[in-house]
Structures are given as C-alpha cells and as structure tokens.
C-alpha positions in Angstrom: 0.0 0.0 0.0 1.3 3.5 -0.9 2.1 5.8 2.0 -0.4 8.6 2.3 1.2 12.0 2.9 0.6 14.1 6.0 -1.4 17.3 5.6 1.7 19.1 6.9 3.5 18.1 3.7 0.8 19.5 1.4 2.2 23.0 0.6 5.7 21.6 -0.1 4.2 18.9 -2.3 2.1 21.4 -4.3 5.1 23.7 -4.7 7.1 20.7 -5.9 4.5 19.9 -8.5 4.7 23.5 -9.8 8.5 22.9 -10.3 11.5 25.1 -10.3 10.3 27.5 -13.0 9.5 31.0 -11.7 5.7 31.5 -11.4 5.9 34.2 -14.1 7.0 31.5 -16.6 3.8 29.4 -16.1 0.6 29.7 -18.0 -2.7 28.7 -16.3 -2.7 25.3 -17.9 0.7 24.5 -16.5 -0.5 25.4 -13.0 -3.7 23.4 -13.5 -1.8 20.3 -14.6 0.5 20.6 -11.5 -2.6 21.0 -9.3 -4.2 17.9 -10.8 -0.9 15.9 -10.1 -1.1 17.2 -6.5 -4.8 16.4 -6.4 -4.2 12.7 -7.4 -1.9 12.3 -4.4 -3.7 10.9 -1.4 -3.3 12.3 2.1 -3.9 10.8 5.6 -7.3 12.3 6.5 -10.3 11.1 8.5 -12.4 8.5 6.9 -15.4 10.7 5.9 -16.5 11.4 2.3 -15.8 15.1 2.5 -12.4 14.9 4.4 -10.3 15.6 1.3 -11.6 17.9 -1.4 -10.5 19.9 -4.4 -12.0 23.3 -5.3 -11.8 25.1 -8.6 -13.2 28.6 -8.3 -12.8 31.9 -10.2 -14.3 35.4 -10.2 -13.4 39.1 -9.8 -12.6 39.9 -6.3 -10.9 42.6 -4.1 -9.7 40.5 -1.2 -6.6 42.4 -0.2 -6.2 45.1 -2.8 -7.7 46.3 -6.1 -10.3 44.2 -7.9 -8.7 41.4 -9.9 -9.8 38.3 -11.7 -8.7 35.4 -9.6 -8.5 31.6 -10.2 -8.2 29.7 -6.9 -7.3 26.1 -6.9 -7.6 24.7 -3.4 -7.3 21.5 -1.5 -9.3 21.2 1.7 -8.6 18.7 4.5 -10.8 17.9 7.4 -9.0 17.9 10.8 -10.6 15.9 13.6 -10.2 16.3 17.4 -8.9 13.6 19.7 -12.4 12.1 19.9 -12.6 11.8 16.1 -15.1 14.6 15.7 -14.7 17.4 13.2 -12.5 20.3 14.5 -11.7 22.5 11.5 -10.5 22.4 7.9 -7.1 23.3 6.5 -7.0 24.7 3.0 -4.0 24.8 0.7 -4.5 27.4 -2.0 -2.8 28.0 -5.4 -4.1 31.4 -6.2 -3.6 32.9 -9.7 -4.3 36.6 -10.3 -4.7 38.1 -13.7 -5.5 41.8 -13.3 -8.8 43.2 -14.5 -9.9 42.9 -18.1 -13.5 43.2 -19.4 -13.3 39.7 -21.0 -12.3 38.1 -17.7 -14.8 40.1 -15.7 -17.5 39.0 -18.1 -16.8 35.3 -17.0 -18.6 36.0 -13.7 -17.9 33.7 -10.9 -18.0 29.9 -10.6 -17.0 27.2 -8.2 -16.9 23.4 -8.3 -15.9 20.8 -5.7 -14.5 17.3 -6.0 -14.2 15.0 -2.9 -12.0 11.9 -2.8 -14.0 9.0 -1.3 -17.4 10.4 -2.3 -17.7 8.2 -5.3 -16.9 10.8 -7.9 -14.2 10.4 -10.6 -11.4 13.0 -10.5 -10.6 12.8 -14.2 -14.2 13.3 -15.2 -14.4 16.3 -12.8 -11.3 17.8 -14.3 -12.4 17.2 -17.9 -15.8 18.9 -17.1 -13.9 22.0 -15.9 -11.6 22.3 -18.9 -14.7 21.9 -21.2 -16.1 25.2 -19.8 -16.0 28.3 -22.0 -14.1 30.1 -19.2 -11.3 27.6 -19.6 -10.8 28.6 -23.2 -10.5 32.2 -22.1 -7.9 31.6 -19.4 -5.9 28.4 -20.1 -3.1 30.1 -22.1 -2.9 33.3 -19.9 0.1 34.1 -17.8 -1.1 35.1 -14.3 0.2 38.5 -13.1 0.8 36.8 -9.8 0.7 33.3 -8.3 0.7 32.5 -4.6 0.7 29.2 -2.7 -0.4 29.3 0.9 -2.2 27.4 3.6 -4.9 28.6 6.0 -7.1 27.2 8.7 -10.9 27.7 8.1 
C-alpha cells in the first residue's frame, strides 16, 4: 500500500509539482496540470467522504487590494479532534491573479468541488472544468501573480 502523505506536507508537495520555474513563466494550464498531479496524491485524513476535497473557483474579487480576476485552486482537508469529531478544515491554495480585463470580468464567478472517497471520478471532474467556455479564455494566460499558501478555516 502506498504511504499517504501528511497534511503538513501539502504546501511543499504542491510547490514541488509547480516545479523550479518561476511562477511568471507558467501559464494557467501549467498550474492546472500541476494542481491535478497534486490532487491525485492521497493524504492521511479522517475516513469521511468530505475529508479531502479539491476546489476550482474563479471570479473578480478585491480580497486584499484592487479588484482582480482570480482563479483559486484549493485542496481542503478535514481535521478531527482527539475524539474523532470534526474540529476544523485546512485549505491549501494555489491562487492565480490576472488583473482586471473586461473579457475576464464577463466570465462572472464559478466554483466546483470534488471530494475523494465520495464516489466521484477526479478525471471526469477535471475534464468537465476544462470543457467550460471560461477555460478557453484563461488556459493560455500568464497570471500576473501566483501564490501558494495554507490557512485554517
């Protein structure tokens, strides 16, 4: 049986999938493929269907500065307390920011979840996302900024 990684390793593993190239050298599709490789890796999490999820979301937001079109690729892990009950979630984000352009703003906002152990197929989920019209608009764009980080939610 393959060893499942610890949640504490997640940021480093995602950064490793992104590779040694500077983030400015990557186009959206490069980051997406790295995120999918990261998404295929299994982690040691509680045995519930929503304990390990992937999130693909985009929209125009002003979280910590001027409005910008953002694609956020996230992995969410459930953390249980010593009794095995839900305590909180940890999210590992790969956030791509593109600036503000009318064509991107016109895409609106969207999000889609995939959960390991919920009976869904990761490859089918990914294919459905890249079949969206928004993917055609962003897959070859170079983000103005890319950030990988972890937060407790």
